[in-house]
NUMIGU-364198 format. One record per residue (C-alpha): x, y, z. Coordinates in steps of 0.1 Angstrom, whole numbers, padded with zeros to 4 digits, always signed. Each point is the difference from the previous one (the first is absolute). Layout:
N
XYZ
...
***
This chain:
232
+1126+1250+0021
-0033+0015+0009
-0031+0010-0019
-0020+0030+0010
-0036+0000-0011
-0019+0033+0000
-0035-0009+0012
-0013+0031+0018
-0021+0018-0027
-0036+0009+0004
-0011-0017-0032
-0025+0028-0008
-0004-0011-0036
-0014-0033+0011
-0026+0013+0025
-0024-0012+0013
+0020-0033-0001
+0027+0016+0022
-0023+0017+0025
+0006-0028+0025
+0029-0019-0015
+0035+0013-0011
+0006-0003-0037
+0028-0027+0003
-0025-0022+0018
-0026-0001-0028
-0004-0037-0010
+0012-0015-0032
-0011-0036+0000
+0003-0013+0035
+0028+0023+0010
+0004+0037+0005
+0020+0019-0025
+0028+0005+0025
+0004-0037+0005
+0005-0006-0037
+0027+0028+0000
+0018-0016+0030
-0001-0034-0017
+0017+0015-0031
+0027+0017+0021
+0007-0032+0019
+0002-0020-0033
+0027+0024-0011
+0021-0008+0031
-0009+0029+0023
-0015-0012+0033
+0005+0031+0023
-0028+0025-0006
-0009+0034+0015
-0036+0010-0005
-0005+0038+0001
-0035+0004+0011
-0024+0027+0011
-0037-0001-0010
-0018-0028+0019
+0034-0015+0007
-0014-0023+0027
-0018-0021-0026
+0034-0007-0017
+0018-0007+0032
-0027-0024+0012
+0001-0020-0032
+0038-0002-0006
+0013+0002+0036
+0037-0007+0000
-0002-0017-0034
+0011-0034+0012
-0031-0018-0013
+0009+0014-0035
+0036-0011+0002
+0014+0036+0004
+0010+0024+0028
-0022+0031+0002
+0007+0033+0018
-0023+0030+0001
+0007+0037-0006
-0031+0018+0011
-0009+0036-0008
-0029+0019+0014
-0010+0014-0034
+0007-0005-0037
+0034+0015-0010
+0002-0007-0037
+0022-0028-0014
+0034+0013+0009
-0012+0015+0033
-0013-0034+0010
+0032-0017-0010
+0018+0024+0023
-0019-0016+0030
+0019-0033-0007
+0034+0016+0004
+0008-0015+0034
-0005-0035-0016
+0023+0006-0029
+0039-0002-0001
+0007-0016-0033
-0012-0002-0036
-0037-0006+0000
-0031-0005-0023
-0029+0025+0001
-0033-0008-0015
-0034+0016+0000
-0027-0021+0018
-0027+0006-0025
+0015-0018-0030
+0006-0035-0011
+0034-0010-0014
+0012-0032-0018
+0034+0007-0014
+0036-0011+0009
+0008+0022+0031
+0032-0020+0006
+0013+0011-0034
-0008+0036+0009
+0018-0002+0033
+0030-0016-0018
+0001+0028-0026
-0002+0027+0027
+0030-0014+0019
+0020-0007-0032
-0004+0036-0012
+0004+0014+0035
-0031+0021-0004
-0015+0023+0027
-0035-0009-0011
-0013-0024-0026
-0035+0005-0013
-0023-0025-0017
-0016+0014-0031
-0025-0013-0026
-0010+0013-0034
-0034+0018+0000
-0019+0008-0031
-0027+0026-0003
-0018+0018-0029
-0006+0036-0004
-0037+0005-0011
+0008+0029-0023
+0020+0006-0031
+0035+0012+0008
+0013+0027-0023
+0037+0008-0004
+0008+0036-0012
+0029+0023-0007
+0005+0032+0020
-0017+0019-0028
-0031-0021+0004
+0005-0022-0032
-0015-0034+0006
+0026-0028-0005
-0020-0031+0010
-0033-0013+0013
+0001-0031+0022
-0036-0011+0008
-0005-0014+0035
+0036-0013+0004
+0010-0026+0025
+0027+0011+0025
+0023-0024+0018
+0018+0009+0032
+0017-0018+0029
-0019+0003+0033
+0009-0007+0036
-0013-0033+0013
+0006+0008+0037
+0027-0026+0007
+0034+0012+0009
+0034-0013+0013
+0016+0027+0021
+0030+0008+0021
-0008+0010+0036
+0013+0036-0004
-0030+0008-0022
-0018+0003+0033
+0022+0030+0010
-0014+0019-0029
-0036-0003+0013
-0013+0025+0026
-0014-0016+0032
-0037+0003+0008
-0010+0018-0032
-0020-0011-0030
+0026-0006-0027
-0001-0016-0034
+0024-0026-0013
+0005+0022-0031
+0015+0027+0021
+0023-0024+0018
+0012-0014-0033
+0005+0034-0016
+0019+0011+0031
+0023-0030-0003
+0006+0008-0037
+0008+0036+0009
+0028-0014+0022
+0013-0020-0029
-0011-0034+0014
-0003-0028-0025
-0037-0008-0006
-0003-0032-0021
-0030-0018-0014
-0012-0032-0015
-0028-0003-0025
-0025-0027+0007
-0021-0013-0029
-0028-0016+0021
-0008-0009+0036
-0015+0033+0013
-0035+0009+0010
-0008+0034+0017
-0032-0004+0020
-0006+0038+0000
-0037+0002-0003
-0032-0020+0006
-0005-0010-0036
+0034-0016-0003
-0004-0017+0034
-0035-0015-0009
+0013-0012-0033
+0030-0017+0016
-0021-0015+0028
-0024-0015-0025
+0030-0015-0019
+0013-0016+0031
-0035-0014+0007
-0004-0014-0035
+0034-0017+0000
-0004-0013+0035
+0033+0017+0009
+0009+0001+0037
***
């Protein structure tokens, strides 16, 4: 089995930190984010990795090379421009011929990926998504009414719970046939297209072990945490 890591985004929300360095190479402790991700994938028994790269990809290739010094085998799928998550995944098609893992290269994970793979195969899913519960509050009072305008209830600043996509998938190779080549294309479109073809899309809900490093504030907070704890 192979793991595909999508590591070609521009990292615009982390500028100026990403002006001269791709987002997956931003340091956490003494290692770049991408190295932590590769270490987690290896710990879960997957040692063949495809890095889908684009922006400043030479920095990534120079650091990881063929992956041997990290105990893995790394291949590179290089695109000349960002293509969105699914569009970038499409560039790895020539490397994929079996069930594979796909993860976003700008997040940290620490859950049981082996269990997710086992469930995917057991249920014979086309795609299995990792989800986590997200809570958010509406800052207004929410009013429920009848069609005639009669007020039924007033819920002040309610908390809403929902399951969100963590950006880690187990997929069958035919998902790649649903993604157009050379075009910017979102993973949501690929998954919806698979559902429209009645493919089985499964999921697991993870209670902890997910950090999305989507903006500079989150990254700086996490970097400080690594420094304080002396994590490497």
